N, C-alpha and C positions, 0 to 999 in steps of 0.2 A: 558524503552529501553530495546529493545529485543538483545539479544547475538546472536552472529553469528557461525556457526558450523565451523569446521575446514576444510570441501568440501568450504564454501565460502571465508573462509580465503586464503586458496591455490588460489580461483580465482581472489581474490583482489590482491594477490602478484605479479601473473601472468600477470595480468593488468598492477599494476605499473612499473613492471619491461619492458614492451614493450610498454607502451603508450609514452615514447619519441624517439620512433624507427618509429612513424607513420607520415604521412605527417600532415600538417596542416589542409588538406580538411578532411582526415578522423579521426583527433581528434576532428574537428566540429562535424563531423556526429554521432562518437563514443557519444560525450558529449549530441548530441541532442537526440538520443534514449534514453541514461540513462536518462535526464531529463522528457523524455516522459512517459517511465515505472514509474519512480516517482510518477509523476502526475496523473498518471492511479490509482495507488496503494493507494495513499492518497485519491482518491476520492472514491475507493471501501471501506476502512476503514469510511468515513463519511456516505456515503450510508449502510452502516454495522450499525452504530451508530444510524442513523435516523430511519432505519427498525426496531431496536431493541427499538426504545422509541415509534414507534407508537403501537408495537405489545404489551408493558405495558399500555399502554392508551387505546387500544382495549378490553384488558383484564379487565381492572378496569369499563369501559365503561358495559360490558359485566357481571361484578359482581354487580354494582349498578342497570340494567334493572332486574336482578334476584328477589332482593330484593326487589323491588318497585314492583313486581308483587304479 
């Protein structure tokens, strides 16, 4: 779990304070944007993990090829 910065905490507090004053439409829109961004970041993390895994496999494959020659 990542810690959040003071700046991020300030943003969360401002959002929490202002959220009740939004219209239902704006609340829904805001939540949709946040959920979309969260899904995007999650996919980026998955891609990063997959790319790292592929890089490790490629390196092992290259090492095996060098020793086989």
